C-alpha positions in Angstrom: -0.1 0.2 -0.2 3.0 2.5 0.7 4.0 2.1 -3.0 0.6 3.7 -4.1 0.6 6.3 -2.1 3.8 6.7 -3.9 2.7 6.8 -6.8 -0.4 9.0 -5.9 1.7 11.8 -4.0 4.2 11.6 -6.8 1.3 12.6 -9.5 1.2 9.4 -11.3 -2.1 7.5 -10.4 -2.8 4.1 -10.0 -4.0 1.7 -12.7 -6.3 -0.7 -10.9 -5.1 -3.2 -13.7 -1.7 -2.5 -13.8 -1.9 -2.8 -9.9 -4.3 -6.1 -9.4 -1.2 -7.8 -11.8 2.1 -6.4 -10.8 1.5 -7.3 -6.9 -1.1 -10.7 -8.1 -4.0 -8.4 -5.7 -7.2 -9.7 -5.4 -10.5 -7.4 -6.5 -11.4 -7.5 -2.6 -7.6 -6.4 -2.0 -7.6 -3.4 -4.2 -10.3 -2.3 -3.1 -9.6 -3.0 0.9 -6.3 -1.0 -0.2 -8.1 2.0 -1.7 -11.1 2.4 0.6 -7.4 2.9 3.4 -6.3 5.6 0.9 -8.9 7.6 1.7 -9.3 7.3 4.8 -5.7 8.1 5.4 -6.4 11.0 3.2 -9.6 12.1 5.1 -7.8 12.4 8.3 -4.6 13.5 7.7 -4.9 15.9 4.4 -8.9 17.0 4.3 -7.9 19.1 1.3 -7.3 16.2 -0.8 -9.5 13.6 -2.7 -9.0 9.7 -4.0 -11.0 9.6 -7.2 -11.5 7.5 -10.1 -11.0 9.7 -13.5 -12.5 7.6 -15.8 -10.9 9.3 -19.2 -7.6 8.0 -17.7 -8.9 5.0 -16.4 -6.5 6.1 -13.0 -7.6 7.0 -9.6 -5.5 9.8 -8.7 -5.7 12.6 -6.3 -8.0 15.5 -6.7 -7.4 18.7 -4.5 -10.3 19.6 -3.0 -9.3 22.8 -0.2 -9.9 22.2 3.4 -13.5 20.6 4.9 -13.8 21.2 8.0 
């Protein structure tokens, strides 16, 4: 999961099929990792959200401003 966070924080994004193939992750594990990353961002970086960008077919961090 740290590798995925590193990709995201460097702006590269996460391609689901690539990550699942590279690390032999099941669908359930991938979904769990995405949920954990979203929870981490909510708790530690409320100005950021993890979005799935359909055109790019990747998950990327998007700045949304501060939430109260």
